Each structure stands twice: as structure tokens, then as C-alpha cells.
C-alpha positions in Angstrom: 18.1 17.7 -8.9 18.4 20.7 -6.6 15.4 22.3 -8.2 13.5 19.0 -8.0 14.1 18.6 -4.2 13.5 22.3 -3.6 10.0 21.9 -4.9 9.2 19.5 -2.0 10.8 21.8 0.5 8.8 24.7 -0.7 5.4 23.0 -1.0 2.8 24.8 1.0 0.7 22.9 3.5 -2.4 22.9 1.2 -0.4 21.1 -1.5 0.8 18.5 0.9 -2.7 17.9 2.2 -4.0 18.0 -1.4 -1.6 15.2 -2.3 -2.9 13.0 0.5 -6.5 13.4 -0.6 -5.7 13.1 -4.3 -3.8 9.8 -4.0 -6.4 8.4 -1.6 -9.2 9.4 -4.0 -7.5 7.8 -7.0 -7.1 4.4 -5.3 -10.5 4.6 -3.6 -12.1 5.1 -7.1 -10.0 2.4 -8.7 -11.3 -0.1 -6.1 -14.7 0.3 -7.7 -13.4 -1.0 -11.1 -10.5 -3.3 -10.3 -11.5 -4.7 -6.9 -9.3 -7.5 -5.4 -12.2 -8.8 -3.3 -15.9 -8.1 -3.3 -16.2 -6.6 0.2 -19.8 -6.3 1.3 -20.0 -3.0 3.1 -21.1 0.6 2.9 -18.0 2.2 1.2 -19.0 5.7 2.2 -19.7 4.9 5.8 -16.4 3.0 6.1 -14.5 5.9 4.5 -16.1 8.5 6.9 -14.9 6.4 9.9 -11.3 6.1 8.7 -11.2 9.8 7.7 -12.0 10.8 11.3 -8.7 9.0 12.3 -6.9 10.8 9.4 -8.1 14.2 10.9 -6.5 13.3 14.2 -3.3 12.3 12.4 -3.2 15.5 10.4 -3.7 17.6 13.5 -0.8 15.9 15.2 1.3 16.2 12.1 1.0 20.0 12.3 2.3 20.0 15.8 5.1 17.6 14.9 6.1 19.9 12.1 7.3 22.5 14.6 9.5 19.9 16.3 10.8 18.7 12.9 11.9 22.2 11.9 13.8 22.5 15.2 15.5 19.2 14.5 16.7 20.3 11.0 17.9 23.7 12.4 19.9 21.8 15.0 21.4 19.4 12.4 22.6 22.3 10.3 24.2 24.1 13.3 25.8 21.0 14.7 26.9 19.6 11.4 25.6 16.2 12.7 24.8 13.0 10.9 26.3 10.2 8.8 25.8 11.9 5.5 28.2 14.7 6.6 31.1 12.2 7.0 31.6 11.4 3.3 31.2 12.9 -0.1 28.8 11.3 -2.6 26.6 12.3 -5.5 23.3 13.7 -4.4 21.2 10.8 -5.9 23.3 8.4 -3.7 22.7 10.4 -0.5 19.0 10.7 -1.3 18.7 7.0 -1.9 20.5 6.2 1.3 18.3 8.5 3.2 15.1 7.0 1.8 16.3 3.5 2.6 17.2 4.4 6.2 13.9 6.3 6.7 12.0 3.3 5.4 14.0 0.9 7.6 13.7 2.8 10.8 10.6 4.9 10.5 8.5 2.2 8.9 9.8 -1.3 9.1 11.6 -1.2 12.6 8.9 0.8 14.3 6.2 -1.5 12.8 7.9 -4.6 14.1 8.1 -3.0 17.6 4.4 -2.1 17.4 3.7 -5.8 17.0 6.2 -7.2 19.4 6.0 -4.9 22.4 2.6 -5.4 24.2 2.2 -1.7 25.1 2.9 -0.6 21.6 0.6 -3.3 20.2 -2.3 -1.8 22.1 -1.6 1.5 20.2 -1.5 -0.4 16.9 -4.7 -2.4 17.4 -6.9 0.3 15.8 -5.2 -0.1 12.5 -5.7 -3.9 12.4 -9.2 -3.8 13.8 -10.5 -2.7 10.3 -12.5 -5.7 8.9 -12.9 -4.2 5.4 -9.4 -3.2 4.3 -9.3 -0.7 1.5 -7.4 2.5 0.6 -8.9 4.4 3.5 -7.5 1.9 6.0 -4.1 3.5 5.3 -5.3 6.5 7.2 -6.5 4.5 10.2 -4.0 5.0 13.0 -4.4 5.8 16.7 -3.0 9.2 17.5 -0.5 7.7 19.9 0.6 5.2 17.3 1.2 8.0 14.9 3.3 10.0 17.5 5.5 6.9 18.0 6.0 6.5 14.2 6.9 10.2 13.8 9.4 9.9 16.7 11.2 7.1 14.9 11.2 9.2 11.7 13.0 12.0 13.5 15.5 9.4 14.8 16.3 8.4 11.3 16.7 12.0 10.3 19.1 12.6 13.1 21.2 9.5 12.4 21.6 10.4 8.8 21.8 14.2 9.2 19.7 14.5 6.0 18.5 17.7 4.4 14.8 18.7 5.0 14.1 18.2 1.3 15.1 14.5 1.5 12.7 13.9 4.4 9.8 15.7 2.7 10.4 13.8 -0.6 10.2 10.5 1.4 7.0 11.6 3.0 5.4 12.3 -0.4 6.5 8.8 -1.6 5.3 7.2 1.6 1.8 8.7 1.1 1.6 7.0 -2.3 2.7 3.6 -1.0 0.4 3.8 2.1 -2.7 4.0 -0.1 -1.4 1.8 -2.9 -0.7 -1.1 -0.5 -3.9 -0.9 1.4 -6.1 -0.4 -1.7 -8.6 -3.2 -2.5 -7.2 -3.4 -6.1 -6.4 -6.4 -8.3 -3.1 -6.0 -10.3 -2.9 -9.6 -11.4 -1.0 -12.2 -9.5 2.1 -12.1 -11.8 2.3 -8.3 -11.7 1.8 -8.1 -8.0 4.4 -10.8 -7.4 6.9 -9.0 -9.6 6.4 -5.7 -7.7 6.9 -7.5 -4.4 10.5 -8.4 -5.1 11.5 -4.8 -4.5 8.4 -2.8 -3.3 5.5 -3.7 -1.1 2.6 -4.7 -3.2 -1.2 -4.7 -2.4 -1.4 -8.5 -2.1 1.8 -8.6 0.1 0.4 -6.1 2.5 -3.1 -7.7 2.6 -1.4 -10.7 4.2 -0.2 -8.5 7.0 -3.9 -7.7 7.7 -4.9 -11.4 8.2 -6.8 -11.7 11.4 -4.8 -14.4 13.1 -1.3 -15.0 14.3 1.4 -15.7 13.2 0.4 -14.4 9.8 -0.3 -10.9 11.2 3.3 -10.7 12.3 4.7 -10.6 8.8 5.2 -8.2 5.8 5.9 -5.1 7.9 7.3 -3.0 5.1 5.8 0.2 3.8 7.7 1.0 0.7 10.5 -1.5 0.2 9.9 -5.3 0.5 13.6 -5.9 0.8 13.5 -5.6 4.6 10.9 -8.3 5.1 12.9 -10.6 2.8 16.2 -9.7 4.4 15.0 -10.2 8.0 12.8 -13.3 7.3 9.4 -11.7 7.9 8.1 -12.1 4.3 5.1 -14.3 3.9 3.2 -14.9 0.6 -0.5 -15.9 0.9 -3.5 -16.2 -1.4 -5.4 -13.0 -0.8 -8.7 -14.8 -1.3 -8.0 -16.8 1.9 -7.4 -13.8 4.1 -9.8 -12.7 6.8 -9.4 -9.1 7.8 -9.5 -7.7 11.3 -8.3 -9.4 14.6 -9.6 -12.7 15.8 -9.1 -11.4 19.4 -11.2 -8.3 18.8 -14.4 -9.4 17.1 -16.6 -7.9 19.9 -15.6 -4.2 19.2 -17.3 -2.7 16.1 -14.6 -1.4 13.8 -16.7 1.7 13.0 -17.3 2.7 16.7 -14.8 5.6 16.8 -15.0 6.2 20.6 -14.4 2.5 21.4 -11.6 2.3 18.9 -9.8 5.3 20.4 -10.1 3.7 23.8 -8.7 0.3 22.7 -5.2 0.9 24.1 -6.8 1.2 27.5 -9.7 -1.3 27.3 -8.3 -4.1 25.3 -8.2 -7.5 27.0 -6.5 -10.2 25.0 -8.4 -13.5 24.9 -7.2 -16.9 23.7 
């Protein structure tokens, strides 16, 4: 397992970026053959808009990489973290680290993005997409992404995990981000079976319903167990879901400048 984890630690930047575009491209193409819903839109134009937001996120990710390296150096020097308090097989510590990362850096921060008004303003841009497909997974306001990365570092510090654990989780997270947003039909039985442990496409589409309280559900990214454990799991027929936000219909979802300004210009209406 050491060699397996070392692979992720030694991956050059171009391979990590390549993984993002490879997974995105696979699900984007699958949507054309196994679409969950027949969305009437220009798929290329929609993708271009969301890829602009991905460019912002990737630029911030480079800067955050320097901070992340500093955190891991400090953890080694200080011998800090819960994983350093007990002995366990490597697969156990890896699984625990992935679970804690998913709980804190995905589920918890996602709940806060919905429940705290200031954070919700940052998260609006992700929910304003009225045509949810694989590229929607890339659609985050830069300030939203910074908040998410901060919580990821918090999880890293709490656990005192090795860098390879964190990077392996990031690779897995990329897959689930595009898988759950993709406009793909797995079949209701298959999708339901997956959703008992992992977040499935239908499960996450419910989260993108345009009206409350349905929007405040299914916060998970990788594991669905958090939504089931904390009572935020909702099952809904995907054919009855309307994407976007019913309080934000007047702002075009492809107007990049207006979308970036949403945290400062948004005025909630009844």
C-alpha cells in the first residue's frame, strides 16, 4: 500500500489536472448517450461558462497548495493529530482519514454554506445553474472554494494524516463530484442501491431542486451515510426536479460577471 499511496504523493501537477479533465470529459460524453433528463440547452455554451469558474478554482488551488505543504510540514514536526495517538493498520487509518475529510471538508462545510446567510451568498453561484450536468461540479465561486479548502485543512490537522492520504481523497473526490452532478441515468434500482453508501446522481439532483426545503438536503459529496445519520437525506423523483433557485430567476446563469458578483448583489425575495 505504501507504493500505491506514494503514487498520489508524487503525481505531477499536469497529471492531477489531467485527471480532472479526463473524468469530466467521460461523464460529459456519457450524458449524450444515457441522459437522465432531456435538457434543452447548448451543451458547449453551458460547458464554457462553467469551465471559466473551474479556471478560477484551479488558480486558487495552486496558491492553496503552498499553504497545504506548510501544514503537512508542521504536522510532521509537531507530531500532531489523532492518528498519532494509536497504532492501526494503514488501511484503517486511510479509511478513517477519508471519512473525516468527507465529513468535515464536504458535508459539514456544505451544511454551513446553506445555513449561514453570509456563506449562502458565496454558494449561490453553484445552485444558480438551471441545467445541471457534469460541468456543474466545477461551478463554484472562488470565495466558496476558499472556504471549502480551509475546512479540508482543518480535517487534515485534526487527524494529523499523511499528505498521501489527503491527495488520494482529492482524487476520489474529483470522481464523485462529476459522477453525482452528471446528467446520467443509471436506472432507479441501481441508483437507489448506490445511495445506501455513496452519493448517487439522483440523490444529488434532489439537492439542486430550486425551492426550499428540498434544497437543504443531501449535502454529501462521497458518502451518503452522513445525510442518513443526521437526517438530511431526501429521496425525490428526478423527473419532478426543477433546477436553479426560485429566488434567483432574474439573473442569467451564464452571465459570468453577474454570477461572480452574486454574493454582493443578491437580494432575497419571498
